C-alpha positions in Angstrom: -24.3 -0.1 -4.9 -27.2 2.3 -5.0 -25.1 5.2 -3.6 -22.1 4.7 -5.9 -19.7 7.6 -6.5 -20.6 9.8 -9.5 -18.0 9.4 -12.2 -17.2 13.1 -12.3 -16.3 13.1 -8.6 -13.8 10.3 -9.1 -12.1 12.1 -12.0 -12.1 15.3 -10.0 -10.5 13.6 -7.0 -7.8 12.1 -9.2 -7.1 15.4 -10.8 -6.9 17.1 -7.4 -4.4 14.5 -6.2 -0.6 15.0 -6.7 2.6 13.8 -5.1 2.7 16.2 -2.2 6.2 17.8 -1.6 5.4 19.5 1.7 2.8 18.5 4.2 1.2 20.6 6.9 2.7 19.1 10.1 -0.1 20.6 12.3 -2.9 18.7 10.7 -3.8 15.1 11.5 -6.1 12.8 9.6 -9.3 12.3 11.7 -9.6 8.8 13.3 -12.8 7.9 11.3 -11.1 8.8 8.0 -8.0 6.9 8.8 -9.9 3.8 9.8 -11.5 3.9 6.3 -8.1 4.2 4.7 -6.8 1.2 6.7 -9.8 -0.7 5.5 -8.9 0.2 1.9 -5.5 -1.4 2.6 -7.1 -4.5 4.1 -9.5 -4.8 1.2 -6.8 -4.7 -1.5 -7.0 -7.6 -3.9 -4.0 -9.9 -4.2 -3.0 -12.9 -6.3 -4.8 -16.0 -5.1 -5.9 -13.8 -2.2 -2.7 -14.5 -0.3 -2.2 -10.9 1.0 1.6 -11.2 1.2 2.0 -8.0 3.2 1.9 -6.0 6.3 1.3 -2.3 6.4 3.2 -0.4 9.1 1.5 2.8 10.1 4.0 5.2 11.6 2.7 8.2 13.6 5.4 8.4 16.4 7.4 11.6 15.7 10.7 10.1 16.7 10.4 7.2 14.4 9.2 9.4 11.5 12.4 11.5 12.0 14.6 8.4 11.8 12.7 7.2 8.7 13.3 10.7 7.1 17.0 10.2 7.5 16.6 6.8 5.7 14.5 8.6 2.9 17.4 10.7 1.6 16.2 13.6 3.9 12.8 13.9 2.2 10.7 15.9 4.6 7.4 14.2 3.8 8.1 11.3 6.2 8.4 13.6 9.2 5.8 16.2 8.3 2.9 14.0 7.2 0.1 12.8 9.5 0.5 9.1 8.9 3.5 7.4 7.2 2.7 4.0 5.8 5.5 1.5 5.1 4.5 -1.3 2.7 6.3 -4.6 3.4 6.2 -7.9 1.6 6.3 -11.4 3.1 9.4 -13.0 1.6 9.8 -16.6 0.7 6.1 -17.2 1.0 5.6 -20.6 2.6 3.1 -23.2 3.8 2.6 -21.5 7.1 1.3 -18.4 5.4 -0.9 -20.4 3.1 -2.4 -22.3 6.0 -3.0 -19.1 7.9 -4.9 -17.8 4.9 -6.9 -21.0 4.6 -7.8 -20.9 8.3 -9.1 -17.3 7.9 -11.0 -18.3 4.7 -12.7 -21.2 6.6 -13.6 -18.8 9.5 -15.1 -16.1 7.3 -17.0 -18.5 4.9 -18.1 -21.0 7.5 -16.5 -24.0 5.9 -13.9 -26.5 7.1 -10.2 -26.2 6.4 -10.4 -29.8 5.0 -12.8 -28.7 2.3 -10.2 -26.3 1.0 -7.6 -29.1 0.3 -7.7 -28.8 -3.5 -7.3 -25.0 -3.2 -4.3 -25.5 -0.9 -2.7 -28.0 -3.3 -3.1 -25.6 -6.2 -1.7 -22.6 -4.2 1.3 -24.5 -3.0 2.0 -25.7 -6.5 2.0 -22.2 -7.8 4.3 -21.0 -5.1 6.7 -23.9 -5.6 6.9 -23.3 -9.3 7.7 -19.6 -8.7 10.2 -20.5 -6.1 12.0 -22.9 -8.4 12.0 -20.3 -11.1 13.5 -17.7 -8.7 10.5 -15.4 -9.1 8.6 -16.0 -5.9 9.6 -12.8 -4.1 9.3 -10.7 -7.2 5.8 -12.0 -7.8 4.7 -11.1 -4.3 6.5 -7.8 -4.3 4.5 -6.8 -7.4 1.3 -7.2 -5.2 2.4 -4.3 -3.0 1.9 -1.8 -5.8 -1.8 -2.8 -6.1 -2.1 -1.9 -2.4 -0.3 1.4 -2.9 -2.5 2.4 -5.8 -5.7 1.5 -4.0 -4.5 3.4 -0.9 -3.7 6.6 -2.9 -6.9 6.5 -4.9 -9.0 6.0 -1.8 -7.2 8.8 -0.1 -7.9 11.2 -3.0 -11.6 10.4 -2.9 -11.7 11.2 0.8 -9.7 14.4 0.3 -6.5 13.1 1.9 -3.2 14.0 0.3 -0.5 11.4 -0.3 3.1 11.1 -1.6 4.4 7.6 -2.7 8.0 7.2 -1.9 10.4 4.7 -3.5 13.3 7.0 -2.7 14.0 5.2 0.5 16.6 2.9 1.9 14.7 -0.4 2.5 17.4 -2.1 4.6 17.6 0.9 7.0 13.8 1.0 7.2 13.8 -2.7 8.1 16.4 -2.0 10.9 14.5 1.0 12.3 11.2 -0.8 12.3 12.5 -4.0 13.7 11.6 -6.1 10.6 14.9 -8.1 10.5 14.2 -11.7 11.1 10.4 -11.4 10.8 10.1 -12.6 7.2 8.8 -9.2 6.1 10.9 -6.6 4.1 10.2 -2.9 3.2 9.3 -2.3 -0.5 7.9 1.2 -0.7 6.3 3.9 1.5 3.6 6.5 1.3 3.1 9.7 3.3 -0.5 10.8 4.0 -1.9 14.0 5.4 -2.7 17.5 4.2 -0.8 19.6 1.8 1.0 22.7 3.0 -1.1 25.6 1.6 1.9 27.2 -0.1 3.2 24.0 -1.8 3.6 25.3 -5.3 3.3 21.9 -6.8 -0.3 21.7 -5.7 -1.3 24.0 -8.6 1.2 22.8 -11.2 -0.8 21.4 -14.1 -0.6 17.6 -14.5 1.3 16.4 -17.6 -0.2 13.2 -19.0 -0.4 11.8 -22.4 -3.7 12.2 -24.2 -6.1 9.3 -23.6 -5.9 8.2 -27.2 -2.1 7.8 -26.8 -2.4 5.3 -23.9 -5.9 3.8 -24.2 -6.3 1.2 -26.9 -9.8 -0.2 -27.5 -9.6 -3.7 -29.0 
């Protein structure tokens, strides 16, 4: 890309980012910016491209309050502009694979039949994972790729976030009507704008030195 982001800007954005403890409830993310962040979620890479997820974007105040109660009363869920719930498709099956193949054929202008070998390979991988009891774990791991991409993209656009694993997934599923859909809550992320007086915004980051965690081979 000729207009690629300068390296210094990326590092500055990641240094600016922190896990926001208190959001400004009066500020909403502009529609154009939010659309870009939704595209960042859509464009997240996944194993075999299966995209085993749905991202529930919660902006209704009443629902956010209920989710706050299921987040051990952490206020970020209620105060943020947009609250994203990351859900995984459990027991990934042939129906999901065929839906993916249909979309692949549509986008690439090929026939579904031409993708038969790819389908056989994909189903074989899923069956091996299912037989090993690791299928849902494998797919759940993909969610964190999406979470990381979302948070990094938000930082570059000047949007604050707070990833939240301190939630009660079963209660989230109940509140959001996920029971019986095949999807289950894994993690959530609040997005919006930091409260100006949030003391954690200026607290220095504590990270190991690069030479302690980067190994060049």
